[in-house]
C-alpha positions as CSV (number, residue, x, y, z in Angstrom):
1,M,37.0,53.1,191.2
2,K,36.1,54.2,187.7
3,I,38.0,57.6,187.5
4,A,38.1,60.2,184.7
5,Q,41.1,62.5,184.7
6,I,40.9,65.7,182.7
7,A,44.2,67.2,181.6
8,P,44.7,70.4,179.7
9,P,45.0,69.7,176.0
10,W,47.8,72.3,175.5
11,E,50.7,69.9,176.3
12,Q,50.9,66.1,175.8
13,V,50.9,63.9,178.9
14,P,53.6,63.6,180.0
15,P,55.1,66.7,178.5
16,I,58.2,66.5,176.3
17,T,59.7,69.7,177.7
18,Y,57.7,72.3,179.7
19,G,54.4,71.3,181.4
20,G,54.2,70.9,185.2
21,I,50.4,70.2,185.3
22,E,50.7,67.5,182.6
23,L,53.6,65.9,184.4
24,V,51.6,65.7,187.6
25,V,48.6,64.3,185.9
26,S,50.7,61.7,184.1
27,R,52.2,60.4,187.4
28,L,48.9,60.4,189.2
29,T,47.0,58.6,186.4
30,D,49.6,55.9,185.9
31,E,49.9,55.2,189.6
32,L,46.1,54.9,189.9
33,V,46.1,52.3,187.2
34,R,48.9,50.4,188.9
35,R,46.8,50.4,192.0
36,G,44.0,48.7,190.2
37,H,41.6,51.6,189.3
38,D,39.8,51.9,186.0
39,V,41.1,55.2,184.7
40,T,40.3,57.2,181.6
41,L,42.5,60.1,180.7
42,F,41.1,62.9,178.6
43,A,44.1,64.6,177.0
44,S,45.8,65.3,173.7
45,G,46.0,62.4,171.3
46,D,49.8,62.3,171.4
47,S,49.8,61.5,175.2
48,Q,51.3,58.3,176.6
49,T,49.5,56.7,179.5
50,L,48.7,53.4,181.2
51,A,45.1,54.5,181.3
52,K,42.5,54.5,178.5
53,L,43.2,57.6,176.4
54,E,40.4,59.8,175.0
55,A,41.3,62.8,172.9
56,V,39.5,65.5,170.9
57,T,42.7,66.7,169.2
58,P,45.4,64.4,167.8
59,R,48.3,66.7,169.0
60,A,48.9,69.0,171.9
61,L,47.5,72.4,171.1
62,R,50.8,74.2,171.6
63,F,52.4,72.2,168.7
64,D,49.4,72.2,166.3
65,R,49.8,75.2,164.1
66,E,46.7,74.4,162.1
67,I,44.4,75.2,165.1
68,R,43.1,78.8,165.1
69,E,40.6,78.6,168.0
70,P,42.2,76.5,170.7
71,M,39.5,77.3,173.2
72,M,37.0,75.3,171.1
73,Y,39.1,72.2,171.9
74,E,39.1,72.9,175.6
75,L,35.3,73.2,175.5
76,A,35.1,70.0,173.4
77,E,37.2,68.1,175.8
78,T,35.1,69.0,178.9
79,S,31.9,68.4,176.9
80,Q,33.1,64.9,176.0
81,V,33.8,64.1,179.6
82,Y,30.5,65.2,181.0
83,Q,28.5,63.6,178.2
84,R,30.0,60.4,179.5
85,A,29.8,61.3,183.2
86,V,27.5,58.3,184.0
87,E,30.4,55.9,183.1
88,F,32.5,57.2,186.0
89,D,32.4,57.0,189.8
90,I,34.3,60.3,190.1
91,I,35.8,62.9,187.7
92,H,39.0,64.7,188.6
93,S,39.5,68.0,186.8
94,H,42.8,69.7,186.2
95,V,41.5,72.3,183.8
96,G,40.4,75.1,186.0
97,V,37.2,76.9,185.2
98,W,36.3,74.9,182.1
99,S,34.7,72.0,184.1
100,L,32.9,74.0,186.7
101,P,29.5,74.7,184.9
102,L,29.3,71.2,183.6
103,A,30.2,69.6,186.9
104,A,27.2,71.2,188.5
105,M,24.8,69.5,186.0
106,V,25.6,65.8,186.5
107,D,25.3,63.4,189.4
108,T,28.8,62.1,189.1
109,P,30.9,64.1,191.6
110,T,33.8,66.2,190.3
111,V,36.9,67.2,192.4
112,H,39.0,70.1,191.0
113,T,42.7,70.4,191.6
114,L,43.7,74.0,191.5
115,H,47.0,74.2,189.6
116,G,47.2,77.9,188.9
117,R,46.6,81.2,190.5
118,F,43.5,83.2,191.1
119,T,43.0,86.3,188.9
120,R,40.4,89.1,189.1
121,D,38.6,87.5,186.2
122,N,38.7,83.8,187.0
123,S,37.9,84.4,190.7
124,R,34.4,85.5,189.7
125,V,33.8,82.1,188.0
126,F,35.3,80.1,190.9
127,S,33.2,82.0,193.4
128,Q,30.0,81.2,191.5
129,H,30.8,77.5,192.0
130,K,32.5,77.7,195.4
131,N,30.6,74.8,197.0
132,Q,32.1,72.3,194.6
133,P,35.0,70.3,196.1
134,F,38.4,71.9,195.5
135,I,41.9,70.6,196.2
136,S,44.8,73.0,196.7
137,I,48.4,72.1,195.9
138,S,49.6,74.2,198.8
139,N,48.0,75.9,201.8
140,A,49.3,79.3,200.5
141,Q,47.3,78.8,197.4
142,R,44.0,79.2,199.3
143,Q,43.5,82.9,198.6
144,L,39.8,82.6,197.6
145,D,36.9,81.4,199.7
146,L,36.1,78.0,198.3
147,N,35.1,74.6,199.6
148,Y,38.7,73.2,200.0
149,V,38.5,69.5,200.9
150,G,42.3,69.0,201.2
151,T,45.8,70.0,200.2
152,V,47.7,67.5,198.2
153,Y,51.3,68.4,197.4
154,N,52.6,67.6,193.9
155,G,54.8,64.5,193.7
156,I,57.5,63.3,191.4
157,C,59.1,60.0,190.6
158,V,62.3,60.6,192.6
159,E,64.1,57.7,190.8
160,E,63.8,59.7,187.5
161,F,66.1,62.4,189.0
162,P,69.5,60.8,189.6
163,F,71.2,61.9,192.8
164,I,74.5,63.7,192.2
165,E,76.7,63.9,195.2
166,K,79.4,66.0,193.6
167,P,78.2,68.8,191.2
168,Q,79.9,69.5,188.0
169,Q,83.0,71.7,187.8
170,P,83.4,74.5,187.2
171,P,80.5,75.4,189.5
172,Y,77.3,77.2,188.3
173,L,73.9,78.3,189.5
174,A,70.7,77.0,187.7
175,F,67.4,78.7,186.9
176,L,64.7,76.6,185.3
177,G,61.2,77.8,184.5
178,R,59.0,79.9,182.3
179,F,60.7,83.2,181.2
180,S,58.1,85.6,182.6
181,P,58.4,88.4,185.2
182,E,56.7,86.5,188.0
183,K,59.2,83.6,187.7
184,G,62.1,86.0,188.3
185,P,64.8,85.1,185.7
186,Q,65.7,88.8,185.7
187,H,66.6,88.5,189.4
188,A,68.5,85.3,188.8
189,I,70.7,87.2,186.3
190,K,71.2,90.1,188.8
191,I,72.2,87.7,191.5
192,A,74.7,86.0,189.2
193,I,76.2,89.3,188.1
194,A,76.5,90.6,191.6
195,T,78.2,87.5,192.9
196,G,80.3,86.6,189.9
197,W,78.7,83.2,189.5
198,H,78.1,81.4,186.2
199,L,74.4,81.1,185.6
200,K,72.7,78.5,183.4
201,L,69.1,79.5,182.4
202,A,66.6,77.1,180.8
203,G,62.9,77.1,180.1
204,K,60.3,78.2,177.6
205,V,59.4,81.6,176.3
206,D,55.7,82.1,175.7
207,V,54.5,84.5,173.0
208,V,53.1,86.9,175.7
209,D,56.6,87.0,177.4
210,R,58.6,87.5,174.2
211,E,59.0,91.2,174.7
212,F,60.0,90.7,178.3
213,F,62.6,88.1,177.3
214,E,64.1,90.3,174.5
215,S,64.3,93.4,176.7
216,E,65.2,92.0,180.2
217,I,66.9,88.7,179.6
218,A,68.5,88.5,176.1
219,P,70.9,91.5,176.5
220,H,72.6,89.7,179.4
221,I,73.2,86.4,177.7
222,D,76.8,86.2,176.7
223,G,77.2,82.4,176.5
224,K,79.9,82.6,179.2
225,Q,78.8,83.9,182.6
226,I,75.1,84.0,181.6
227,E,74.1,81.0,179.5
228,F,70.7,80.3,177.9
229,L,69.8,76.7,177.1
230,G,66.2,77.0,175.9
231,E,63.7,74.3,176.6
232,L,65.0,71.0,177.9
233,N,63.8,67.5,177.8
234,H,63.6,65.5,181.1
235,T,67.1,64.1,180.9
236,Q,68.6,67.5,180.1
237,K,66.6,69.0,182.9
238,A,67.8,66.5,185.5
239,E,71.4,67.0,184.4
240,L,71.1,70.8,184.6
241,L,69.6,70.7,188.1
242,G,71.8,67.9,189.5
243,N,75.1,69.3,188.4
244,A,74.3,72.8,189.7
245,S,75.8,74.1,193.0
246,A,72.4,75.6,193.8
247,T,69.1,76.4,192.1
248,L,67.7,79.9,192.2
249,F,63.9,80.3,192.7
250,P,63.7,84.2,192.7
251,I,59.9,84.4,192.1
252,T,58.0,87.7,192.3
253,W,54.5,86.2,192.9
254,D,52.7,83.8,195.2
255,E,53.7,80.6,193.5
256,P,51.0,77.9,194.0
257,F,53.6,75.1,194.2
258,G,56.8,75.3,192.1
259,L,57.7,71.8,190.8
260,V,61.2,72.8,190.0
261,M,62.0,73.1,193.7
262,I,61.4,69.4,194.4
263,E,63.0,68.3,191.2
264,S,66.2,70.2,192.1
265,M,66.2,68.9,195.7
266,A,65.6,65.3,194.4
267,T,69.0,65.5,192.6
268,G,70.6,66.7,195.8
269,T,70.9,70.4,194.7
270,P,69.6,72.9,197.3
271,V,67.2,75.7,196.4
272,I,67.5,79.3,197.3
273,A,64.1,80.9,197.1
274,M,62.1,84.0,197.9
275,K,59.6,83.7,200.8
276,M,56.5,83.8,198.7
277,G,53.5,81.5,198.0
278,S,54.2,77.8,198.6
279,V,58.0,78.2,199.2
280,P,57.9,77.8,203.1
281,E,55.9,74.6,202.6
282,V,58.2,73.1,200.1
283,I,61.7,73.9,201.3
284,A,63.1,72.9,204.7
285,H,65.0,76.1,205.6
286,G,68.6,75.4,206.4
287,E,68.3,71.7,205.4
288,S,67.2,71.5,201.7
289,G,67.8,75.2,200.9
290,F,67.0,78.7,202.1
291,I,63.9,80.8,202.3
292,C,64.8,84.4,201.8
293,E,63.2,87.8,202.4
294,S,65.0,89.6,199.6
295,Y,67.1,89.0,196.5
296,E,70.1,90.4,198.3
297,E,69.7,87.7,201.0
298,M,69.4,85.1,198.2
299,A,72.8,86.2,196.9
300,S,74.4,86.3,200.3
301,L,73.3,82.7,201.1
302,I,74.9,81.0,198.1
303,P,78.1,80.1,200.2
304,A,75.9,78.6,202.9
305,A,73.9,76.6,200.4
306,L,77.2,75.0,199.2
307,Q,77.6,73.6,202.7
308,L,74.2,71.8,202.9
309,D,74.1,68.0,202.9
310,R,72.9,67.0,199.4
311,K,71.7,63.7,200.7
312,K,69.3,65.5,203.1
313,C,68.0,67.5,200.2
314,R,67.0,64.3,198.4
315,S,65.6,62.6,201.6
316,W,63.4,65.6,202.1
317,V,61.7,65.0,198.7
318,V,61.5,61.2,199.2
319,E,59.8,61.7,202.5
320,N,57.3,64.4,201.5
321,F,56.9,64.8,197.7
322,S,56.9,61.3,196.2
323,V,54.2,60.1,193.7
324,A,53.1,57.5,196.2
325,T,52.4,60.2,198.9
326,M,50.6,62.3,196.3
327,V,48.4,59.5,195.1
328,D,47.6,58.4,198.7
329,G,46.2,61.8,199.3
330,Y,44.1,61.8,196.2
331,E,42.8,58.3,196.8
332,A,41.7,59.3,200.3
333,I,39.8,62.3,199.0
334,Y,38.1,60.2,196.3
335,E,36.9,57.7,198.9
336,Q,35.6,60.4,201.2
337,I,33.7,62.2,198.4
338,L,32.1,59.0,197.3
339,K,31.2,58.1,200.9
340,Y,29.4,61.4,201.4
341,R,27.7,61.8,198.0
342,H,24.9,59.3,198.5
343,P,21.3,60.6,199.1
344,G,20.7,61.4,202.7
345,N,24.4,61.2,203.5
346,W,25.6,64.2,201.6
347,S,26.8,67.2,203.6
348,L,29.4,69.6,202.3
349,Q,30.2,70.7,205.8
350,S,30.7,67.1,207.0
351,L,32.7,66.3,204.0
352,K,34.9,69.3,204.5
353,A,35.5,68.6,208.2
354,S,36.3,65.0,207.4
355,L,38.8,65.7,204.7
356,E,40.5,68.6,206.5
357,S,41.1,66.2,209.4
358,L,42.3,63.5,207.0
359,M,44.7,65.8,205.2
360,T,46.3,67.4,208.2
361,L,49.9,68.3,207.3
362,K,52.7,66.2,208.7
363,F,54.7,69.4,209.0
364,E,54.1,73.1,209.2
365,R,56.6,75.8,208.3
């Protein structure tokens, strides 16, 4: 197949530090190339890929301080893709609403992976294009009436996360993620203080979250019990997660997926998380971590998490969240969409029924 992958131009592919979407797109794109597909990746010019790279900006937008109107580059990227739509069998968009209007104007089918959450504002745009094919990254993400043609869980290269059977001493808890209220770093700190555990925090602080960080997080950072490491590269991230006794995932919102959960479990470190969004689909309760109803319950289950088999944590990821499994899912969806797109054979209802049957989950929690 000739496939176009559209990545957000904000981070390079794969990202140096933070960038869950870009990491997923990188692994998907490279594996499709390895499987013999002709893939073109539309992303920032500093991206690294096995596919053919097309870029409208030489650097990731987040790192280019000369850019004053970044949205113009998002528009330019999608325009470039759809001006060349005839060159592809299928277009796979990872950029949300940006590709929706243009996808409706070309014959080449577009499938949209939903990586983010629905808001009051973007829901109006998605609803206007609800008959286009959408892929959710968890069943919990499906909070808007759209034409979902399958759920494909994110996957990681498990071998890039070394298994650590015996965590570092002295022990500590880990938090890795964006420092925003919905990710819950403020609750991770409260849990650490209440239990006396050493907590290592890492992740990026966006401009919009700077005030939150300065008021809710910074006052507790003492470099001893509460330690802030900033943004980490991949090696540093794997070491932080792998040497932790447990990873805290104290979210306050319906997380669409939560890549850090499978990254942690891949190293052998169990995850203690709030029962929100995708969490019940990602964690095997009592085996690879714990799914909790409150932050108090999260704190109380730290001792139990220490008793979990770290090998089972890794096996859970190998069996359910590998790159191979993810790409199998996407390939199957591409094939079905192309099968049903031909004149006289196109039926959204038939496509939906076929794909929903194809993508039946192996497990439900």
